[in-house]
Every structure is written in structure tokens, then in C-alpha cells.
N, C-alpha and C positions, 0 to 999 in steps of 0.2 A: 425398478432400477434407478439409481441416482448417480449421475455423472459427477466425477471429481476432477478438477483441473489443478495441475501443479506447474507453476511457472518459475523458472530460474532467472535470477537477475545478475547483471555483471557485478564483479567484485572490485573493479578498478574503473577510474574515469578515463577519458580519452588520452590523458597524458601518462597513464600507468600508475597513478597514485591510488592507494587503497581507499575505498569508500567506507563511510561509517557503518557500523553493524546494522542499524535500522534501514539504511538505504540499500545495503547489499543483501538483506534478508529475502529469501525466496518466499513465495506465497502459494497457499492452497485455498481453493474456494470451490463452491458448488455453482456451476454456470446457470442452472435453472433457478437459483436462489441468490441472486447478486445483492439483494437488499441486506443480506446478513454480513457483507464484507468478506474479509479473508483472514486466515491465520497466517502470520508471518513467522518464519523460522530462521534463526541466525545460521550463517554459513557453517557447514560441517557439524551441525548440532541436530538434536532430536527434539521435536516439540510435541506435547501431548495436550489435547483439549477435549472437553466433554462435547458430545454432539447431542443436541436436543431434538427428539422426533416423537411422533405419535406412532405407536406400533401397529395399530389397527389398519393404517393405510401407509405406514412408513413415510409420513409427510414430514419433511425437514422443517424444524422450528427455529433453528439458529445454532450458533456456537454457545457453549456454556463456559464454565470456568477453565482458564488456561492452567494446567496442572504443572507446567514447567516454565514459570515466569522468567527464569534466568536465561532461557534459550528461545522463547517464543512470545509473541504478543498478538492481540487481535487488532485489526485495522478495518476501518469502514471503506477503505479503497480496494479496488481489484487490480490496480496497476502499481508499478514500481514507484516508490517515493522519488521526487526529483532530487538530484544532487544539489548541494548548497549553491554551487556556482550558477546553475541554471535558475534556481529560485531567485537568486540575487539579480540576474539579468532580466528576468520577468518583472521584478519589482522596479528596477530602473526604467524599463520600458513604460510601465504604467505611470510612473512619476513624470517621465518625459511627455507622454500623451496628455496628461492633466495640464502640464505647463503650456503645451501648445494650444490646448482648448482655451485656457485663460487668456493667452495672448490674442487669440482670434476674437474673443468677446470684447477686449479692450479696444481693438481696432475698428 
């Protein structure tokens, strides 16, 4: 038996604004085989992907070709993609920390 996990992501940010298709895409993955990432499927769409396995032991080998590239894509991540505002805040925080470290070195 192989477990399959299906996780739904929010479709709007905290202010009620719609998220991009990639960020709002739900994801499907195999918890025992996290190294293969996930299949992300756009909201209210159907995604089809080839599953690669060895039949003698039904050992999962990974995702194959996405057969519906207009509605689904493969991702190396098992979590929701960060919304752009969050990514921007993380970037600003890193720049600030680098600036503080430089100031300490000069002092």
C-alpha cells in the first residue's frame, strides 16, 4: 500500500485578494517518498501525471510526465509556495540582517 496525501491551499491572501494560480494550486504527494516532490494542480482543475513504479514490488520511482501542463505542474516542494508579499518581507529581513552585520564589523 502506498499513501497519497492531498493538501488544499488558500485561494486568497489575508486581505481577501486572489493569489496567483501557482501559489493557490493544491498539491498531491506521497508522504513516504518526499524526495520526489509534489504534483501541483490549479484550483478547480484536473491534473494528470504519469506515476513511475516497479511492479514487482510496487516501489514508487517518481513522477513522470505531466499530461495536462495547462492545469498542473511538478514541484520539488511539499508545501505551499509563499505568497509574493511574504517572500518580499523575507528578502527585506535578510537585507536588514546583512546590513546590521556589516555595521557591527565596522564598529
